[in-house]
N, C-alpha and C positions, 0 to 999 in steps of 0.2 A: 504494499500500500504506499509506504513512504520511501522516498529515494534514499534517505539516510536519517540518522538520529537528529541532525540539525533541523531537518524538515519537520519532524515531530515536535521538536522544541519550539520552533517558530510558530507552530499551530497553537501551542498553549499560550502564546503571547497575544493572540488576536481576540477580538471580542465582537459581539453583536452581529452585524451583517457580515463582517469578515469571516466569522465562524461558520455561518450558513453557507457562504460561498466556498469556503475551504472544504466543507463536507460534500457539497454538491460536486465540486471539481474532482475529488477522489472517487466518488461514486461513479461519475461519468467515465473516469479513466479506467475503472475496473468493469464497466458495463453492468452496473448494479441497478436493478429496477428502482425507480424513484418513488416507492410506496412509503408511507409514514414510518412503519416500523424499521425499515432499512435506514432511514434518516436518523432515527433514534440510536440504532446500533453504531453507526459511524460517528455520530455526535458524541455519544458516551465514550467511544474508543479514543476520540481525540481529546475530549475535554472533561471526562468523568473522573479523572484521578484514580483509575483502576488499572494498575500495571498488567494484571492477568488479562483483562479485556483488551487492553491495548495490544498485547502480544498476539492474541487471537485475531484481532482485526487486521494487524499488520501481515498476518500469514495468509489472508484471503487473496486468492489469485484472481486473474482476469476471468470475467464472465462466470462467477460462482453460481451454483444452483440456489434457489430460494430455500430449499430444504437445509442446506449448509448454513446459510445466514440465520435461519430460524433456530437451528440447533445451537448456534453460538449465543443468540439472544436468550434462549431458554436456559442455557448453561449459566449465564451471568444474571439471570432473573430480571431482565429488563421488563418494564411494565407492559409495554405494548406487545412483547412477545409472550409474556405470561398469559395474556388474553387468548393467545392462539390455543393454549392447552384446553381451554373450555370448548373452543370450536372443534378441536380434534376429538375430544371426548364425545361430543354430540354426534360427530360423523361416525366414529367407531361404534357408538351405541346403535345408531340407525342401521349401519351395515350388519351388525350382529343380529338385530331384530329382523332385518330382511332375510338373512340366512335362516334364522330360526323359523320364520314364517314358511319358507320353502320346505324346510325339514318337516314341520308339522303337517303341511299340506300333503307331502309325500307319505308320511306315516298314516294320515287319515285315509288316503287313497288305498294304501296297502291293506289297512284294516277293513275298508269297505269291501274290497275284493274277497277277503277272507270270509267276511260275514255273508256275502252273497253265495259263496260256495257252500258254506255251512247251511244256509237256508235251503238251497236246492236239495242237498242230501237229506236234510230233516224232512222236507216235504215229501220226498220219494219214500222215506221210511214210514211216514204217517199214512200215505196213500196205499201202502203195500208195495214193497220193493219187488220189481218184476225181473231184475237181473239175477245172475247166479252168484254164488258165494265168492268166487274169484273177483268178480267185478266189484262187489261190496267191499271186499278186503282192499282192493286197489283204491277205492274212493276214500276209505277210512285212512289208509296210509297217506293219501294226498292231504287229507285234513290234518293228520298228525304233523306232516312236514310243514304245511302252511301255518299251523299253530306255532311250531317251533320258530319258523321264520318271523312270524308276527311278534313273538316274545323277544327275539333278538333285535328286531327293528325298534321295539319299544325301549329296550335296554340302551340301544345306541342313541335313541332320541332323548332319553333321560340324561345320558352323558353329555349330549350336545347342549341340552338346556342348562345343565349345571355349569358347563364350560362357558356358555354364553352369558349366564348371570355373573360369573366370576370376572369375565372380561369387561362387562359393563361396570361392575363394582370397581374394578382396577382403574378403568378410565375415569370414573367419578372421583376416585381418590387422587389420581394424578391431577385432575382439574382443580380439586380442592386444595392440593398442595401448591399448585401454581397461583391460585387466587391468594393464598396466604403469603406466598413469596412476593406477589405483586404489591403487598402492603408493607413490605420490609425493606429497609435500606440494606444494600448489598454489603457494605463495609462494616457497619456497626451492628446490624441485625435489629436495630431499633425500628419502630413504626416509621414509615416514610410520610411524605407530604400528602399522598392520597389518603392514608389512614388518618392522618391528622385532620384533614378537611372533613372526612366522614365524622370524626369525633366532634369537631367544631359545629357542624351542621346539626348533630344530634342534640346539642345544647338547647337549640331553639326549636326543636321538633315538637309537634303536638301542642298541648296546652301548658307545657312547663314554662316556668319563668325563672331563668338562671340568674338570680340576683347576686349570688356570692361566689362567682367563679372568676379567677384571674388568669389571663393569658399573658405569659412571659416569654419574650423572644430573646435568646442569647446569640449574639453574632460575634464572630472572631474577625477583628480587623486585620488587614494586610494578609489575608489568607492566600490570595493568589501569589503575592510576593514570596511568601514562605514556600509555596509549592515549587516555584521556579528556582528558589535558592537551594532547597534541600531535597526536592524530588517527591514523586507521588508516594513512594514507600514510607517516607517520614511522615507525610500528611496522613496517610492511612493509619499508621501506628498512633499518631496523636488522636485521631478521631475515635479509634477503638478504645484508647485509654480514657478519653473524655466520656465516651458512652457508658463506661463502667461507673464513672463519677456521677453522671446525671441519673443513672438508674437508682443509685443509692440516695438520691435527693428527693425521691417521690414516695408517697405512701400508696396504699392499696387502691384508693379511689382517684388518685392523681394520674397524670398522663404526660409522657414525653415522647417526642418524635424528632428525627433529623429531617428538617424541612428544607434544607439547602446544603450545598457543599460546605458552607461556613456558618451554619445556623442550626440551633436547636430550639424547639418550641415546646412550652409546658402549659398544661392546664391544671390549676390547683383549685379544688372545690372547697367551699365553706371557708372562705378567707375574706377579710376586710381589706380596705386600702392600705392600712398600716401593716397588716400581715403580708400583703403582696410586696410592699417595700422591703420588709425584713427578709422575705424569701429571696428577693432579687439580690440583696446584699450578700446573703449566705451563698447563693449560686456564684456570684462574682468572685468571692474569696476562694471557694472550693475549686472552681474551674481555672482561674488565673494562676493559682499555685501549681497547677499541673501542666501548664502550657510548655514547660521546659522539656517534657517527654518527647517532643518532636525532634529536637536536635541534640539532646544530651549536653547542651552547653548553656548554663544559666544566663550567660551574658547575652545570648541571642533573644532571650525573652523580652528585652527592652523594645524589640521591634513588633511585638505581638500584644495586642490589647483586646479587651472585651468591650462589647457594647450591649446594654440590656434595656429593652423597652417593654412596658407592660400596659395592659388595659384591663378594665373591669366590666363584667357583663351588666352591672347595674347602670352603666352609663352608655350602653349600646342597645340597639333595637334588633340587630341581626348578626349572624356569624360574620358576614362580610364587613359590617361596620366595626365589630370587635377586632377583627384582624387588621383592618386599615388603621385603627387607632393605635394598636400595638406597633405596627410598622412605622407610623408617624413618630411615635415616641422613640423608637429605635433610631430612626434617621436623625433625630434631634441630638443624639449622643455622639454621632460619628465625628471623629476628630476632636472631641472634647474630653480630654483625659481627666480633667478636674471634675467632670460630672458624667461618669460613664453609665449612670442609671437614670432613666426618666420614665415617669408614668403619664398616662393620658386619662382624663384631662389633667393639665399641670396643677390645677388648684385642688385636685382630689387628695393630695397628700403633700407634706413638706419633706423634701429630700433630707434624709438624715445621714447619708453616706457620701463622703467626698474622698476622692483619691488624688493625692498630689501627683503632679506630672513627674 
């Protein structure tokens, strides 16, 4: 895919439209179909900070089959490709059902012929059999053979039914696993943005009134610079380490997801504005103390900073508004190392935590 390592490195330095153009250019070079899931595969290979996926994408030759591309996407649990598993499960189930229908029809036809033969001989016997003993014995032998064949056909049909049911169940399990994988971040195994959005929407579903839930977004500043300086492997080690930290920061009814390459989002239930501020302070301290894991050099931590923005359901009317408020608060902290934590609305709480530059 890439002419050399420098080509891949240059790709990580582009952004926005340049990234899309880079993806499109490589796909065109390799004669890859321009369907959405292929774009995601190449985009994640170029910009997803996943060395294993990058290696697999780089190994793709010219004019690859769609099956190969889909296998790579499924292997790395890309969201759009995980959706394919559900389609495959439905196609396989339909195929199995069609085959079972044919087998059942064949079995019924075989049974019908046997019953017809049995009825003919039964009628002859009831009306007084006119043939000789040898003929009667021959017909009885035929019935015995037909009965054995019928029992054998029924046994085979039962085996086919059991096998078909198992195949359908296996396809359903694979589809279920793919759906689960589609809701997990590949690096940290935390819930991803899709899972987070589902959880966020559920807050406002039905007649519930989520008055005491806090949404807290933690962003890592200069994340891309760190990735360029120390490489994807260091970034992934950092995110795995931080995922362990954030898991320990929540209780049973709380929720955390990796919602971006440099972002974690939390939902804390039954908290006030003051509680949200205290939680944000605790997260700031816990996470910032572990940023050194990325480079094993404490002096490099001076280039890495955290930003935290939060919002409260009591001040929002919808999931979209709650998220927008938290993002606005997060944006207000960017580049402001004296005030790395901000709540929305600003008047909801008095900032208690200040960190010197």
